[in-house]
C-alpha positions in Angstrom: 96.2 131.3 116.1 99.8 131.6 117.2 100.1 127.9 117.9 98.8 127.2 114.3 101.3 129.6 112.8 104.1 128.0 114.8 103.3 124.5 113.8 103.3 125.5 110.1 106.6 127.3 110.4 107.9 124.1 112.3 106.9 121.7 109.5 107.9 124.1 106.8 111.4 124.3 108.3 111.6 120.5 108.8 110.8 120.0 105.1 113.5 122.4 104.0 115.9 120.7 106.1 115.0 117.1 105.4 114.1 117.7 101.7 117.7 117.8 100.4 118.7 115.0 102.5 115.9 112.7 101.0 116.9 113.8 97.5 120.5 113.0 98.1 119.5 109.6 99.6 117.4 109.0 96.4 120.3 109.8 94.2 122.7 107.5 96.1 120.4 104.7 96.5 118.6 104.6 93.1 118.1 101.0 92.2 119.3 99.5 88.9 116.4 98.9 86.4 115.5 95.6 84.9 117.4 95.0 81.7 115.1 93.8 78.9 115.7 93.0 75.3 115.1 96.1 73.0 111.9 94.5 71.8 110.6 93.7 75.3 111.5 97.3 76.4 109.7 98.7 73.5 106.4 96.9 74.5 106.8 98.1 78.1 107.4 101.7 76.8 104.1 101.5 74.7 102.2 100.3 77.7 103.5 103.2 79.9 102.9 105.8 77.4 99.5 106.8 78.9 100.6 106.6 82.5 101.5 110.0 84.4 102.8 110.3 88.0 101.9 113.5 89.7 104.3 113.9 92.6 106.1 116.5 94.8 109.9 116.2 94.5 110.7 115.8 98.3 107.7 113.7 99.3 108.9 110.5 100.7 106.0 108.5 99.3 106.7 109.9 95.8 110.3 108.9 96.2 109.2 105.3 97.0 107.0 105.3 93.8 109.9 106.7 91.7 112.1 104.0 93.1 109.7 101.5 91.8 109.7 103.2 88.3 113.4 103.0 88.1 113.6 99.5 89.5 111.1 98.3 86.9 112.8 100.4 84.0 109.5 102.1 83.2 109.2 105.2 81.0 106.5 107.1 82.9 106.1 110.8 82.6 106.5 112.5 86.0 104.8 115.9 86.8 105.6 118.1 89.6 102.3 119.1 91.2 103.9 121.3 93.7 105.7 123.8 91.7 103.6 123.7 88.4 100.1 125.0 89.1 98.9 123.7 85.8 99.9 120.2 86.8 98.3 120.8 90.3 95.1 121.9 88.7 95.0 118.8 86.4 95.6 116.7 89.6 92.8 118.3 91.6 90.3 118.3 88.7 91.0 114.6 88.0 91.4 113.0 91.3 89.3 115.5 93.4 92.2 116.4 95.6 96.0 117.6 95.7 97.2 114.4 97.1 100.4 112.8 95.9 101.7 110.5 94.6 98.9 109.9 92.2 99.1 107.8 89.0 96.9 108.8 86.1 96.3 105.8 83.9 94.5 106.3 80.5 93.5 103.0 78.9 93.2 102.3 75.3 89.6 103.4 75.2 90.4 106.8 76.8 89.1 106.0 80.2 91.1 107.7 82.8 91.7 106.1 86.3 93.4 108.0 89.1 95.4 105.9 91.5 96.6 107.4 94.9 98.5 105.8 97.9 102.2 104.8 97.3 101.8 101.2 98.3 98.7 100.8 95.9 100.8 102.4 93.0 103.9 100.2 93.6 101.7 97.0 93.9 100.0 98.0 90.6 103.4 98.6 88.9 104.9 95.4 90.2 101.9 93.4 89.1 101.5 94.8 85.7 105.3 95.3 84.7 107.5 93.0 86.9 
């Protein structure tokens, strides 16, 4: 019981120390986005209109996905599933778990697909929008 409490305290403290460092690193190393013509960017914006990223702000895997979104100049809505309980509830109801990053993709027929794992999400974004 004491060991479990100590482990939780250790990782909570570690997150509080590393979180700001990860966010600073993200701010300093954010990639420049792809420059497209206004018409091409409008097509991309329309294609990303029904894509939502559920994430935790300091999660390193979420940062990896946000880098890809910025690198590809994608206009994807980002929802914080850590601090917003409504977004967290949507994530759990849709994907079955509170695992981030998670991409919710709604197709033109209204079918919803939930995609987890940062590498899978980045590959999907690269294949579809690069």
